[in-house]
Backbone as JSON, one array per atom type, in Angstrom:
{
  "sequence": "MSAPVITFTDDHENVITSLDFGTVDAGTISGETELHVYNNRLGTANVADAINCSITSKTYNGLDSGDTIQYGQEILDNQIIEVKNTSLENPDTVFSKIGGTQVFSIGANVRGTIPSSPAGSNFAILKLRANVPSYSTAVSAVFLLKIQYQFY",
  "N": [[-1.34, 0.81, -26.27], [0.06, -1.53, -23.66], [-1.72, -2.49, -20.79], [-0.66, -1.22, -17.56], [1.96, -2.66, -15.53], [1.8, -3.6, -12.35], [4.17, -3.91, -9.44], [5.08, -4.9, -6.3], [8.01, -3.99, -4.19], [10.23, -4.6, -1.77], [12.6, -2.46, 0.44], [14.96, -3.41, -0.07], [14.51, -4.19, -2.42], [13.58, -6.82, -3.18], [10.99, -8.69, -4.28], [7.61, -8.74, -3.07], [5.11, -10.49, -1.84], [3.48, -10.6, 0.35], [2.73, -8.85, 3.57], [4.04, -8.44, 6.51], [3.14, -7.22, 9.65], [3.74, -8.09, 12.14], [3.79, -8.83, 15.61], [1.46, -6.63, 17.35], [0.83, -4.85, 19.96], [-2.24, -3.93, 21.54], [-3.1, -0.49, 21.73], [-0.42, 0.13, 20.68], [1.98, 1.03, 18.29], [3.24, -0.15, 15.5], [6.44, -1.33, 13.72], [7.55, 0.55, 11.07], [6.98, -0.17, 7.87], [8.42, -0.53, 4.4], [7.24, 0.0, 1.21], [7.52, -0.61, -2.23], [6.31, 0.67, -4.64], [5.91, -0.56, -7.96], [5.46, 0.38, -11.36], [5.92, -1.64, -14.39], [8.47, -2.62, -13.88], [11.87, -3.97, -14.41], [10.9, -3.99, -16.84], [10.95, -4.62, -20.67], [9.66, -3.21, -22.51], [7.83, -0.46, -23.08], [4.43, 0.79, -21.03], [1.52, 1.55, -20.18], [1.07, 4.41, -18.21], [0.12, 4.25, -14.61], [-2.15, 6.09, -13.51], [-3.69, 8.53, -11.09], [-3.31, 6.71, -8.74], [-4.17, 4.85, -6.02], [-4.35, 3.52, -2.6], [-5.93, 1.25, -0.35], [-7.15, -0.45, 2.35], [-8.57, -3.85, 2.55], [-10.66, -6.26, 3.55], [-10.06, -9.8, 4.11], [-11.61, -11.09, 2.42], [-12.21, -9.24, 0.42], [-13.95, -7.31, 1.13], [-15.43, -3.9, 1.87], [-16.37, -3.43, 4.31], [-17.68, -5.12, 7.18], [-17.66, -8.69, 7.54], [-15.38, -10.8, 9.15], [-13.55, -10.83, 12.62], [-11.11, -12.12, 12.18], [-10.69, -12.0, 9.45], [-9.91, -9.16, 9.12], [-11.96, -7.39, 9.59], [-12.14, -5.58, 12.01], [-9.55, -4.15, 11.38], [-10.24, -2.73, 9.43], [-12.67, -1.12, 10.11], [-11.45, 0.22, 12.16], [-9.81, 1.65, 11.03], [-6.8, 0.78, 11.24], [-4.71, 0.6, 9.56], [-2.23, 2.62, 8.46], [-0.62, 5.17, 6.36], [2.04, 6.53, 4.06], [3.32, 9.01, 1.7], [6.82, 8.52, 0.91], [8.09, 9.16, -1.41], [7.75, 11.43, -3.0], [8.36, 14.98, -4.33], [7.95, 16.77, -2.2], [7.89, 15.15, 0.68], [5.3, 13.31, 2.28], [4.88, 14.06, 5.81], [3.15, 13.2, 7.39], [1.09, 10.08, 8.59], [-1.61, 8.79, 7.13], [-4.89, 7.54, 7.5], [-6.0, 4.4, 6.61], [-8.56, 2.39, 4.89], [-11.08, 0.32, 4.0], [-13.47, 2.26, 2.49], [-12.06, 4.33, 2.65], [-9.63, 5.92, 1.18], [-6.07, 6.53, 0.5], [-4.71, 8.61, -1.51], [-1.72, 8.23, -3.62], [-0.31, 10.09, -4.89], [0.99, 10.54, -6.9], [1.39, 10.05, -10.3], [2.5, 6.61, -11.62], [4.89, 5.74, -13.76], [4.7, 4.05, -16.64], [6.88, 4.08, -18.76], [10.03, 3.07, -19.71], [12.52, 3.41, -17.28], [15.37, 5.39, -17.46], [17.39, 5.03, -15.66], [18.44, 3.49, -12.69], [16.84, 4.84, -10.89], [14.69, 5.95, -11.74], [11.22, 7.15, -12.47], [9.32, 5.3, -12.43], [8.17, 4.14, -10.27], [6.8, 4.29, -6.81], [7.03, 5.41, -3.32], [6.23, 4.02, -0.42], [5.37, 4.37, 2.83], [4.39, 2.21, 5.46], [2.24, 1.54, 8.4], [1.04, 0.08, 11.29], [-1.45, 1.15, 13.52], [-2.63, 0.23, 16.57], [-5.57, 0.6, 18.22], [-6.22, 0.89, 21.64], [-8.55, -0.4, 22.52], [-8.59, -2.51, 20.85], [-9.14, -6.06, 19.52], [-7.48, -8.7, 20.61], [-6.19, -10.84, 18.45], [-5.07, -12.77, 15.46], [-5.16, -11.64, 12.35], [-6.11, -11.65, 9.19], [-5.6, -9.27, 6.07], [-6.28, -7.77, 3.04], [-4.35, -5.43, 0.85], [-4.98, -2.76, -1.33], [-4.26, -1.68, -4.35], [-5.39, 1.14, -6.44], [-5.94, 2.44, -9.48], [-5.85, 4.22, -12.65], [-5.95, 4.01, -16.41], [-5.01, 4.91, -19.61]],
  "CA": [[-0.12, 0.31, -25.23], [-0.18, -2.58, -22.79], [-2.01, -2.34, -19.55], [0.28, -1.19, -16.46], [2.15, -3.86, -14.68], [2.45, -3.69, -10.9], [4.94, -5.02, -8.73], [5.48, -4.53, -5.22], [9.23, -4.77, -3.39], [10.77, -4.0, -0.27], [13.14, -1.46, 0.58], [15.78, -4.07, -0.82], [14.31, -4.7, -4.19], [13.14, -8.14, -3.23], [9.62, -8.64, -4.65], [6.8, -9.17, -1.68], [3.42, -10.86, -2.06], [2.58, -10.15, 1.59], [3.58, -7.65, 4.36], [3.84, -8.93, 8.18], [3.14, -6.17, 10.84], [4.33, -8.71, 13.48], [2.72, -8.92, 16.96], [1.49, -5.38, 17.59], [-0.17, -4.84, 21.09], [-3.29, -2.97, 21.33], [-2.36, 0.69, 22.19], [0.84, 0.41, 20.48], [2.3, 1.26, 16.69], [3.89, -1.16, 14.83], [7.4, -0.27, 13.07], [7.32, 1.35, 9.78], [7.18, -1.14, 6.87], [8.5, 0.18, 3.26], [6.86, -0.93, 0.08], [7.58, 0.15, -3.44], [4.92, 0.41, -5.85], [6.35, -0.14, -9.37], [4.98, -0.26, -12.8], [6.84, -1.78, -15.42], [9.78, -3.07, -13.11], [12.48, -4.69, -15.31], [10.4, -4.31, -18.12], [11.74, -4.51, -21.79], [8.69, -2.25, -23.64], [6.68, 0.63, -22.34], [3.54, 0.13, -20.88], [0.71, 2.76, -20.03], [1.24, 4.92, -17.11], [-0.92, 4.01, -13.63], [-2.74, 7.39, -13.04], [-4.6, 8.59, -9.92], [-2.85, 5.89, -8.11], [-4.58, 5.07, -4.51], [-4.26, 2.71, -1.76], [-6.73, 1.28, 0.65], [-7.17, -2.04, 2.8], [-9.71, -4.48, 2.18], [-10.93, -7.36, 4.47], [-9.28, -10.86, 3.26], [-12.72, -11.54, 1.29], [-12.28, -8.0, -0.4], [-15.16, -6.09, 1.44], [-14.79, -2.66, 2.62], [-16.52, -3.76, 5.62], [-18.12, -6.38, 7.5], [-16.37, -10.07, 7.59], [-14.67, -11.31, 10.64], [-12.71, -10.23, 12.8], [-9.81, -12.83, 11.73], [-10.61, -11.59, 8.12], [-9.6, -7.91, 8.89], [-13.2, -6.65, 9.84], [-11.39, -4.43, 12.93], [-8.48, -3.47, 10.77], [-10.82, -1.81, 8.58], [-13.51, -0.58, 11.06], [-10.88, 1.21, 13.1], [-8.49, 2.35, 10.51], [-5.71, 0.68, 11.75], [-3.4, 0.43, 8.9], [-1.74, 3.92, 8.11], [0.26, 5.13, 5.11], [2.6, 7.98, 3.68], [4.4, 8.66, 0.49], [8.25, 9.19, 0.99], [8.95, 9.56, -2.79], [7.29, 12.73, -3.82], [9.08, 16.26, -3.95], [7.69, 17.15, -0.96], [7.25, 13.95, 1.2], [4.38, 13.19, 3.38], [5.57, 13.89, 6.98], [2.27, 12.42, 8.87], [0.77, 9.09, 8.42], [-3.02, 9.06, 7.12], [-5.39, 6.19, 7.79], [-6.67, 3.93, 5.4], [-9.21, 1.27, 5.41], [-12.47, 0.18, 3.43], [-13.81, 3.29, 1.17], [-11.06, 5.45, 3.14], [-8.29, 5.52, 0.61], [-4.8, 7.08, 0.32], [-3.87, 8.93, -2.57], [-0.36, 8.16, -3.43], [-0.04, 11.38, -5.16], [1.92, 10.61, -8.33], [1.31, 8.88, -11.4], [3.41, 5.72, -11.51], [4.92, 5.74, -15.08], [5.06, 2.92, -17.45], [7.97, 3.91, -19.32], [11.16, 2.12, -19.04], [13.76, 4.62, -16.77], [16.89, 5.45, -18.28], [18.28, 4.91, -14.82], [17.44, 2.69, -11.52], [16.17, 5.84, -9.9], [13.63, 6.64, -12.64], [9.88, 7.6, -12.35], [8.24, 4.44, -12.48], [7.72, 3.75, -8.83], [6.26, 5.41, -5.52], [7.63, 4.62, -2.01], [5.16, 4.19, 0.53], [5.64, 3.53, 4.26], [3.03, 1.78, 6.13], [2.37, 0.92, 9.82], [-0.47, -0.58, 12.04], [-1.61, 1.9, 14.84], [-3.72, -0.29, 17.34], [-5.99, 1.24, 19.17], [-6.03, 0.13, 23.2], [-9.48, -1.52, 22.68], [-8.72, -3.6, 19.82], [-9.28, -7.32, 19.87], [-6.51, -9.72, 20.56], [-6.23, -11.79, 17.31], [-4.39, -12.69, 14.45], [-6.19, -10.97, 11.52], [-5.32, -11.13, 7.54], [-6.37, -8.77, 5.29], [-5.56, -6.97, 1.83], [-3.91, -4.14, 0.62], [-5.68, -2.69, -2.8], [-3.82, -0.37, -5.01], [-6.47, 1.3, -7.49], [-5.65, 3.28, -10.63], [-6.65, 4.37, -14.18], [-4.61, 3.97, -17.47], [-5.54, 5.01, -20.8]],
  "C": [[-0.93, -0.53, -24.13], [-0.33, -1.91, -21.39], [-0.84, -2.1, -18.26], [0.58, -2.66, -15.57], [2.92, -3.63, -13.41], [2.89, -4.51, -10.17], [5.04, -4.29, -7.3], [7.16, -4.82, -4.61], [9.32, -4.11, -2.14], [11.87, -3.02, -0.5], [14.81, -2.06, 0.03], [15.6, -4.62, -2.04], [13.94, -6.0, -4.22], [11.51, -8.01, -3.35], [8.83, -9.23, -3.43], [5.59, -9.14, -2.42], [2.94, -10.5, -0.98], [3.38, -9.37, 2.38], [3.02, -8.33, 5.78], [4.18, -7.98, 8.98], [3.88, -6.82, 11.86], [3.18, -8.88, 14.25], [2.9, -7.64, 17.18], [0.59, -5.31, 18.59], [-1.08, -3.75, 21.07], [-2.69, -1.82, 22.41], [-0.92, 1.32, 22.04], [0.87, 0.66, 19.0], [3.38, 0.25, 16.25], [5.34, -0.33, 14.07], [7.0, -0.04, 11.65], [7.8, -0.14, 8.43], [7.03, -0.54, 5.27], [8.21, -0.57, 2.21], [6.79, 0.33, -0.9], [6.67, -0.29, -4.2], [5.47, 0.73, -7.1], [5.57, -0.6, -10.4], [5.93, -0.39, -13.7], [8.34, -2.34, -14.98], [10.29, -3.85, -14.08], [11.78, -4.83, -16.82], [11.02, -4.1, -19.1], [10.79, -3.38, -22.63], [7.97, -1.7, -22.54], [5.28, 0.19, -22.06], [2.68, 1.29, -20.32], [1.24, 2.85, -18.43], [-0.2, 4.63, -15.93], [-1.1, 5.33, -13.28], [-3.5, 7.27, -11.83], [-4.65, 7.27, -8.93], [-3.37, 6.21, -6.18], [-4.24, 3.85, -3.58], [-5.57, 2.39, -0.53], [-6.38, -0.41, 1.1], [-8.71, -2.51, 2.86], [-9.87, -5.8, 3.4], [-10.58, -8.52, 3.45], [-10.5, -11.27, 2.23], [-13.07, -10.45, 0.29], [-13.42, -7.15, -0.18], [-14.3, -4.91, 1.93], [-15.14, -2.34, 3.96], [-17.25, -4.87, 6.25], [-17.08, -7.64, 7.91], [-16.36, -10.48, 8.84], [-13.62, -10.79, 11.24], [-10.92, -10.84, 12.39], [-9.68, -12.04, 10.36], [-10.45, -9.97, 8.08], [-10.79, -7.0, 9.01], [-12.48, -5.61, 10.92], [-10.37, -3.47, 12.44], [-9.09, -2.29, 10.07], [-11.93, -0.81, 9.23], [-12.43, 0.65, 12.02], [-9.56, 1.8, 12.3], [-7.29, 1.97, 10.97], [-4.13, 0.37, 10.9], [-3.15, 2.1, 8.31], [-0.68, 4.01, 6.96], [0.75, 6.5, 4.77], [3.33, 7.76, 2.78], [5.71, 9.29, 0.9], [8.72, 9.76, -0.11], [8.44, 10.9, -3.66], [8.41, 13.91, -3.38], [9.24, 16.52, -2.87], [7.22, 15.77, -0.18], [6.45, 14.08, 2.1], [5.05, 13.2, 4.77], [4.56, 13.08, 8.03], [1.79, 11.11, 8.11], [-0.72, 9.25, 8.22], [-3.3, 7.43, 7.2], [-6.33, 5.98, 6.82], [-7.76, 2.71, 5.64], [-10.77, 1.08, 4.65], [-12.71, 1.65, 2.16], [-12.71, 4.2, 1.64], [-9.84, 5.18, 2.54], [-7.31, 6.76, 0.43], [-4.35, 7.38, -1.06], [-2.38, 9.07, -2.81], [0.12, 9.23, -3.95], [0.68, 11.65, -6.53], [1.16, 9.41, -9.15], [2.67, 8.02, -11.44], [3.61, 5.29, -13.04], [5.06, 4.46, -15.47], [6.09, 2.94, -18.27], [9.19, 3.33, -18.85], [12.3, 3.22, -18.64], [14.8, 4.41, -17.62], [17.81, 4.95, -16.74], [17.24, 4.12, -13.76], [16.43, 3.51, -10.71], [15.05, 6.29, -10.71], [12.34, 6.61, -12.14], [8.77, 6.77, -12.33], [7.97, 3.62, -11.22], [7.36, 4.61, -7.88], [7.15, 4.58, -4.22], [6.89, 4.76, -1.09], [5.6, 3.51, 2.07], [4.12, 3.27, 5.06], [3.26, 1.11, 7.59], [1.01, 0.54, 10.3], [-0.32, 0.15, 13.2], [-2.85, 1.25, 15.44], [-4.4, 0.32, 18.18], [-6.22, 0.3, 20.77], [-7.13, -0.52, 23.23], [-9.91, -2.49, 21.75], [-8.71, -5.01, 20.25], [-8.04, -7.88, 19.84], [-6.73, -10.97, 19.79], [-5.44, -11.68, 16.22], [-5.13, -12.75, 13.49], [-5.26, -10.93, 10.09], [-6.6, -10.33, 6.68], [-5.74, -8.27, 4.24], [-5.37, -5.83, 1.77], [-4.71, -4.0, -0.85], [-4.97, -1.51, -3.17], [-5.08, -0.11, -6.32], [-6.13, 2.37, -8.52], [-6.32, 3.23, -11.79], [-5.35, 4.45, -15.06], [-5.63, 4.12, -18.68], [-4.76, 4.22, -22.17]]
}
């Protein structure tokens, strides 16, 4: 079976390749951003399930720590990005911090089979936000979100 085909969309099903949390002042929390993580979105043939899915943030250069503040070092060190899964049978009610080696288990396998309806089981819905500590540096920073999974 083919490897999973992961796609990200917003809450209006628009494919997204980047997220913008906007300007978030030190000591404040951004608004929530909804991210749909699909496996085999609009596929015509089944692919492998993405199992043991997790998400974390990395520096723009893909590092778990270090790098420069502009490339996300402070975002990882302070675990500024927070996430929760709202698509579970018992949705998460609190946000969990992510960054570097601190990962968040999405808590569901993202199936590769073509769903029989648009509300199939081939996606997870995550809410993300930036919770910026009061001691953070005022800077525009870029970073990566990394989805990890296994498949057989």
